[in-house]
C-alpha positions in Angstrom: 96.9 105.0 95.4 94.4 103.3 97.7 95.0 99.7 98.8 91.4 98.8 98.5 88.8 99.9 95.9 85.2 99.0 96.9 82.9 99.1 93.9 79.3 99.7 95.1 77.8 98.1 92.0 74.2 98.7 93.0 72.0 100.1 95.7 69.3 97.6 94.9 68.7 94.8 97.4 66.2 91.9 97.8 66.2 92.1 101.6 65.2 94.7 104.2 67.5 94.0 107.1 66.4 95.7 110.3 69.8 97.3 111.1 70.8 98.1 107.6 71.6 101.8 107.0 70.4 101.6 103.4 67.2 99.6 103.4 65.8 99.3 107.0 62.9 101.5 107.9 64.4 105.0 107.8 67.4 103.8 105.7 68.8 106.3 103.3 68.3 104.3 100.1 64.6 104.2 100.7 64.6 107.9 99.8 66.2 107.3 96.4 64.0 107.7 93.3 63.7 104.9 90.8 66.0 106.9 88.5 68.7 107.1 91.1 68.5 103.3 91.8 68.7 102.6 88.0 71.8 104.8 87.6 74.6 102.3 87.6 78.0 102.2 85.8 78.1 100.0 82.8 80.5 97.2 82.5 82.7 99.2 80.1 82.8 102.2 82.5 83.8 99.8 85.3 86.6 98.4 83.2 88.0 101.8 82.5 88.4 102.5 86.2 90.1 99.1 86.7 92.5 99.9 83.8 93.4 103.2 85.5 94.3 101.6 88.8 95.5 98.1 87.9 99.2 99.0 87.9 99.0 99.8 91.6 97.7 96.3 92.3 94.9 97.2 94.8 92.4 94.8 96.2 89.0 95.1 94.5 86.0 94.6 96.7 82.4 94.3 95.2 79.4 95.1 97.3 75.9 96.7 97.2 73.0 96.8 98.0 73.1 93.2 97.0 75.9 92.9 94.5 74.6 89.8 92.8 71.6 91.9 91.5 74.0 93.8 89.2 73.6 92.2 85.8 77.2 92.0 84.8 78.9 91.3 88.1 80.3 88.0 86.9 81.8 89.6 83.8 83.3 92.3 86.0 84.9 89.7 88.2 86.3 88.0 85.1 87.8 91.3 84.0 89.3 92.2 87.4 90.9 88.7 87.6 92.2 89.1 84.0 94.2 92.1 85.2 95.8 90.0 87.9 94.0 91.7 90.8 92.7 90.3 94.1 88.9 90.3 94.1 86.6 90.0 97.1 82.8 89.8 97.1 80.4 90.8 99.9 76.9 89.2 99.5 73.8 88.1 101.4 74.2 84.9 99.4 70.5 84.5 98.5 71.6 84.0 94.8 75.0 82.5 95.4 74.0 78.9 94.7 73.0 79.8 91.1 76.6 80.9 90.3 78.8 78.8 92.6 80.6 76.9 89.8 81.4 80.2 87.9 82.6 81.9 91.1 85.2 79.1 91.5 86.1 78.9 87.8 86.8 82.7 87.7 89.2 82.4 90.7 87.4 84.9 93.0 89.7 85.2 96.0 87.2 85.7 98.9 83.4 85.6 99.4 82.1 87.2 102.6 78.6 86.0 103.4 76.4 88.0 105.8 74.7 85.7 108.3 73.1 87.1 111.5 72.3 84.0 113.6 70.4 80.8 113.6 67.7 80.4 110.9 64.8 82.0 112.7 66.9 84.9 114.0 68.6 85.5 110.7 65.2 85.4 108.8 63.7 87.8 111.3 66.5 90.3 110.9 66.5 90.0 107.1 62.8 90.5 106.8 62.1 87.5 104.7 61.6 83.8 105.5 63.9 81.3 103.9 66.9 83.6 103.5 69.0 81.6 105.9 68.5 78.4 104.0 69.2 80.1 100.7 72.5 81.5 102.1 73.5 78.0 103.4 72.7 76.5 100.0 75.0 79.0 98.5 77.8 78.2 100.9 77.3 74.5 100.3 77.3 75.0 96.5 80.6 76.9 96.6 82.2 74.3 98.8 81.1 71.5 96.4 82.4 73.5 93.4 85.7 74.1 95.1 86.0 70.4 95.8 85.1 69.4 92.3 87.7 71.9 90.9 90.3 70.9 93.5 90.6 74.6 94.4 91.1 76.4 97.7 89.4 79.5 96.4 87.4 81.5 97.1 88.0 81.6 100.8 84.6 81.8 102.5 84.1 84.3 105.3 81.1 84.8 107.5 80.2 88.3 108.7 77.8 88.6 111.6 76.5 92.1 112.6 75.6 92.3 116.3 72.1 93.6 117.0 69.5 93.7 119.7 67.8 90.7 118.0 70.8 88.3 117.8 73.2 89.3 120.6 72.0 86.6 123.0 72.6 83.8 120.5 76.1 84.5 119.3 77.9 81.6 121.0 75.3 79.0 119.9 75.4 80.4 116.4 79.2 80.3 115.9 79.3 76.8 117.3 76.7 75.7 114.8 79.0 76.6 111.9 81.7 74.1 112.8 80.8 71.8 109.8 81.1 74.6 107.2 84.2 75.1 105.0 84.9 78.7 106.1 88.1 80.5 106.8 87.0 83.4 109.0 84.1 84.3 111.2 83.8 87.9 112.0 81.5 89.5 114.6 81.0 93.2 114.1 79.8 95.5 116.8 76.8 97.5 115.8 77.9 100.6 113.9 75.1 103.0 114.9 74.7 106.8 115.2 72.8 108.9 117.6 70.5 111.6 116.3 72.7 114.3 117.9 75.8 113.0 116.3 74.1 112.9 112.9 72.9 116.5 113.2 76.3 117.8 114.4 78.0 116.0 111.5 75.4 117.4 109.0 76.0 120.9 110.2 79.8 120.5 110.1 79.9 119.0 106.6 77.7 121.8 105.3 79.8 124.5 106.9 83.2 123.1 106.0 82.6 121.5 102.6 79.2 122.8 101.5 78.1 119.1 101.1 74.8 117.6 102.2 74.9 114.4 104.3 72.2 111.7 103.7 74.2 108.6 104.6 74.4 108.7 108.3 70.7 109.2 109.1 70.2 105.6 108.0 72.4 104.4 110.9 70.2 105.9 113.6 69.6 102.5 115.1 69.8 103.1 118.9 71.0 99.9 120.6 68.6 100.3 123.6 67.6 96.7 123.4 71.2 95.5 124.0 72.2 94.7 127.5 76.0 95.4 127.5 76.7 93.0 130.4 74.9 90.1 128.7 76.7 91.0 125.5 80.1 91.0 127.3 79.4 87.6 128.7 78.3 86.2 125.3 81.4 87.5 123.6 83.5 86.1 126.3 82.1 82.6 125.6 82.7 83.0 121.9 86.3 84.2 122.5 87.0 81.4 125.0 85.8 78.8 122.5 87.8 80.1 119.5 90.5 77.4 119.7 87.8 74.7 119.4 86.8 76.0 116.0 88.2 75.1 112.6 88.2 78.7 111.5 89.5 82.0 112.8 87.3 84.3 114.9 87.6 88.0 114.9 85.6 90.8 116.6 85.5 94.3 115.1 86.2 96.7 116.6 88.3 95.1 119.3 86.7 96.4 122.5 88.1 95.6 125.9 85.5 94.2 128.3 85.2 97.5 130.1 84.6 99.3 126.8 81.5 97.4 125.7 79.1 99.3 128.1 80.3 102.9 127.1 80.3 101.9 123.4 76.7 100.8 123.5 75.6 103.7 125.7 76.9 106.4 123.3 79.7 107.6 125.5 82.7 109.3 123.8 86.0 107.3 124.1 88.5 105.7 121.8 89.1 101.9 122.1 92.5 101.0 123.6 93.4 98.6 120.8 93.6 101.5 118.3 95.7 104.5 117.7 93.8 107.8 118.1 94.7 109.3 114.8 93.1 110.7 111.7 90.9 108.1 109.9 93.4 106.2 107.7 90.7 105.1 105.4 90.7 108.4 103.4 94.3 107.6 102.4 94.0 103.9 102.0 90.5 103.1 100.6 87.8 104.5 98.4 84.2 103.7 97.3 83.2 103.9 93.7 79.4 104.4 94.0 76.8 103.0 91.6 76.6 106.2 89.6 80.4 106.6 89.4 80.9 109.1 92.3 84.3 108.7 94.0 83.9 108.8 97.8 86.7 108.2 100.3 84.3 109.0 103.2 80.5 108.7 103.2 78.8 111.7 101.6 82.1 113.2 100.6 82.4 113.1 96.8 85.6 113.9 94.9 84.1 113.8 91.5 82.8 111.2 89.1 84.6 108.7 86.9 82.3 109.3 84.1 83.7 112.8 83.9 87.3 112.4 84.9 89.8 109.6 85.4 90.2 108.2 88.9 93.9 109.2 88.8 92.9 112.8 88.4 90.3 112.7 91.2 92.2 110.8 93.9 94.5 113.7 95.0 92.5 116.6 93.7 91.7 119.7 95.8 88.7 118.2 97.5 90.7 115.1 98.5 93.4 117.2 100.0 90.9 119.3 101.9 89.3 116.3 103.5 92.6 114.8 104.6 93.9 118.1 105.9 90.7 118.6 107.9 91.1 115.2 109.5 94.8 115.6 110.2 94.4 119.1 111.7 90.9 119.2 113.0 90.4 115.7 114.4 87.6 113.2 113.9 84.1 114.0 112.7 81.1 113.5 115.1 80.2 110.1 113.4 83.7 108.7 113.3 83.8 106.7 116.5 81.0 104.4 115.4 82.0 104.1 111.8 83.8 100.9 110.7 86.5 102.6 108.7 88.8 103.9 111.5 89.1 100.3 112.8 89.4 98.4 109.6 92.6 100.2 108.4 94.7 100.1 111.5 
């Protein structure tokens, strides 16, 4: 059984972040019809999946789109926690202040808030003014609720995606967060795809599995505006200051200094910090998409939990075919700049 179930509760989002594979200009979710965007699992359907997998004690992660736009997300958290499972939430935090007390009361284990830099930078990336302050209000509200309840949970994590807009401001940004009650600050290198990698991947998926790929075209966000040398120095400043901070700092993937330039210039290599092996994510994690599709790898669908139980789908013929291909045929063209190979090593 997977260690982590990520429930993609909704594709809907209230922001249009410039580097987002879903909703930026050219993002794949922009092509979805209103019917597709409305097709979301009901609370009862979600509960049935949790009942299937609860004996294995996986971590349950909730994301979107913007997960707080799913009407019954709090009820779903309540049910996940009632089954004794660890539950994480990934959010842009624009609506977090409204439910901060309930989040603490339910015992949510972790909330990861996406912040992209100081206020002006963050709002520019998000495509809407005032989003930084809304996110900070959410963080402060959860901190206050934790204090009132005398609780250590949820742990608060900050996720910052590196882009051409914010990469010159990373040190100043992380230092500005010293006063917050957060446990981790994670900087994520830009997971982008080149047009040639997307086309090669599309052709390969069609030939091997007779599956269409729509996901990766949304990540065609060339990092031409990033100067790798300036980024290397900025990350060096962040790393050197980590012992001054009251929270842990991580950078994903862990690139050596001499790997930053080839990573951002589209060169093929595998980072030294990781084993060059078949992507472990297809054995260890899975997405449950808004419509119930079960997907261990973007665009690869094993079936749908509305039609079959997860237990039937997880090791079915399609699942075995994907794992065998990775084990025997190596990585797909998009794998190097996908987050999954790095998160599960």
